[in-house]
C-alpha positions as CSV (number, residue, x, y, z in Angstrom):
1,X,0.0,0.1,-0.1
2,X,1.4,3.5,-0.9
3,X,0.8,6.8,0.7
4,X,-1.9,7.8,-1.6
5,X,-3.9,4.8,-0.8
6,X,-3.5,5.5,3.0
7,X,-4.5,9.1,2.3
8,X,-7.8,7.9,0.5
9,X,-8.6,5.5,3.4
10,X,-8.2,8.1,5.8
11,X,-10.2,10.8,3.8
12,X,-12.8,8.1,3.4
13,X,-13.1,7.4,7.0
14,X,-13.3,11.2,7.8
15,X,-16.1,11.7,5.3
16,X,-17.9,8.7,6.9
17,X,-17.5,10.5,10.3
18,X,-19.4,13.7,9.1
19,X,-22.6,11.4,8.9
20,X,-22.6,10.9,12.5
21,X,-25.2,12.6,14.6
22,X,-23.8,15.6,16.4
23,X,-24.5,14.1,19.8
24,X,-20.7,14.7,20.8
25,X,-19.3,18.3,21.0
26,X,-17.2,19.1,18.0
27,X,-13.8,19.0,19.7
28,X,-14.7,15.6,20.9
29,X,-15.7,14.4,17.4
30,X,-12.4,15.9,16.1
31,X,-10.4,14.0,18.6
32,X,-12.2,10.9,17.6
33,X,-11.7,11.5,13.8
34,X,-8.2,12.0,14.4
35,X,-7.5,9.0,16.5
36,X,-9.3,6.9,14.0
37,X,-7.3,8.5,11.1
38,X,-4.2,7.8,13.1
39,X,-5.0,4.2,13.5
40,X,-5.7,3.6,9.9
41,X,-2.5,5.4,9.0
42,X,-0.6,3.0,11.4
43,X,-2.3,-0.1,10.0
44,X,-1.5,1.1,6.3
45,X,2.1,1.4,7.2
46,X,2.4,-2.0,8.6
C-alpha cells in the first residue's frame, strides 16, 4: 500500500464520520476522527 492509498482510506473514514449525529461536542468528534485516522495510517504502514 502506498501513501496515496493510505490518504484515500483516511479521507474516506473522515468523510464517513461527518454523517455521525452531532451528539458529541465538535472537539470530541475531532479527537475521535483524528485517533481513527491515526489508527488507519498505522495499519496502512505495517
